C-alpha positions as CSV (number, residue, x, y, z in Angstrom):
1,A,14.3,-110.7,-15.5
2,G,13.2,-112.6,-18.6
3,N,14.8,-115.8,-17.4
4,G,13.1,-115.5,-14.0
5,A,9.7,-115.1,-15.6
6,A,10.3,-118.1,-17.9
7,L,11.3,-120.2,-14.9
8,G,8.3,-119.1,-13.0
9,Q,6.0,-119.9,-15.9
10,G,7.6,-123.4,-16.3
11,L,7.2,-124.1,-12.6
12,A,3.6,-122.9,-12.7
13,A,2.9,-125.3,-15.6
14,L,4.4,-128.2,-13.6
15,G,2.3,-127.1,-10.6
16,R,-0.9,-127.3,-12.6
17,A,0.1,-130.8,-13.7
18,S,1.2,-131.9,-10.2
19,M,-1.7,-134.4,-9.7
20,A,-0.9,-136.1,-13.1
21,I,2.8,-136.1,-12.2
22,F,2.1,-137.6,-8.8
23,L,-0.2,-140.3,-10.2
24,A,1.9,-141.3,-13.2
25,H,5.5,-140.8,-12.1
26,I,5.8,-144.2,-10.4
27,L,4.8,-146.0,-13.5
28,V,7.2,-144.0,-15.7
29,A,10.1,-144.1,-13.2
30,S,9.8,-147.8,-12.6
31,G,9.7,-148.4,-16.4
32,V,12.8,-146.4,-16.9
33,R,14.6,-148.3,-14.1
34,I,13.7,-151.6,-15.6
35,V,14.8,-150.5,-19.1
36,L,18.1,-149.1,-17.8
37,A,18.9,-152.2,-15.7
38,K,17.6,-155.0,-17.9
39,V,18.0,-153.7,-21.4
40,F,21.1,-151.5,-21.1
41,G,22.7,-153.3,-18.1
42,I,23.2,-150.0,-16.2
43,S,23.6,-150.6,-12.5
44,N,25.2,-147.2,-11.5
45,P,22.6,-145.3,-9.5
46,W,23.4,-141.9,-11.0
47,P,21.9,-142.5,-14.5
48,H,18.9,-144.1,-12.8
49,L,18.4,-141.0,-10.6
50,I,18.9,-138.5,-13.4
51,V,16.9,-140.2,-16.1
52,G,14.3,-141.5,-13.6
53,I,13.6,-138.0,-12.2
54,A,13.5,-136.4,-15.6
55,A,11.3,-139.0,-17.2
56,G,9.1,-139.3,-14.1
57,T,8.4,-135.6,-14.2
58,L,8.3,-134.8,-17.9
59,L,6.5,-137.8,-19.4
60,P,3.5,-137.5,-17.0
61,W,3.4,-133.7,-17.7
62,W,3.3,-134.4,-21.5
63,L,0.6,-137.0,-20.9
64,W,-1.4,-134.4,-18.9
65,R,-1.0,-131.9,-21.7
66,A,-2.1,-134.4,-24.3
67,V,-5.3,-135.3,-22.6
68,Q,-6.5,-131.8,-21.9
69,G,-10.1,-131.5,-23.0
70,R,-10.5,-135.2,-23.6
71,P,-12.4,-137.8,-21.6
72,A,-9.1,-139.3,-20.4
73,M,-8.6,-136.0,-18.4
74,G,-10.8,-137.6,-15.8
75,L,-7.9,-139.8,-14.8
76,F,-6.2,-136.7,-13.3
77,E,-9.1,-134.7,-11.9
78,L,-11.4,-134.9,-8.9
79,P,-14.8,-136.4,-9.8
80,V,-17.3,-133.8,-11.0
81,A,-19.5,-134.3,-7.9
82,W,-16.6,-133.6,-5.6
83,R,-15.6,-130.5,-7.6
84,R,-19.2,-129.2,-7.4
85,R,-19.2,-129.8,-3.7
86,L,-15.9,-128.0,-3.1
87,A,-16.4,-125.2,-5.6
88,G,-16.8,-121.7,-4.4
89,T,-16.4,-122.3,-0.7
90,G,-12.9,-120.9,-0.2
91,Q,-13.3,-121.5,3.5
92,P,-12.3,-124.4,5.8
93,R,-15.1,-126.5,7.1
94,P,-16.2,-125.3,10.5
95,E,-15.3,-128.5,12.2
96,A,-11.7,-128.2,10.8
97,V,-11.1,-124.8,12.4
98,A,-9.2,-124.9,15.7
99,R,-11.2,-123.2,18.5
100,P,-9.4,-121.8,21.6
101,S,-10.4,-123.6,24.8
């Protein structure tokens, strides 16, 4: 049961950082692809997939953790005005609710 809880906590941490991962993964994965191809001359797709996925997930996650509580965190969050507007509603907008005919 301990391993399952640790896995769940790890996945939850990645979930909290999902916006940062989504926004930054393309820069990291592209950089990894360029380094593997141009610097190391690797053309086999498997190292590109494995290293690209690992780096494209973990480096943005580490970046997200590093900017917690700093002004740079604004790169990975909704603007304050949007957060205030969306806070506390918990309900879909009335126009977004399907009504039977």
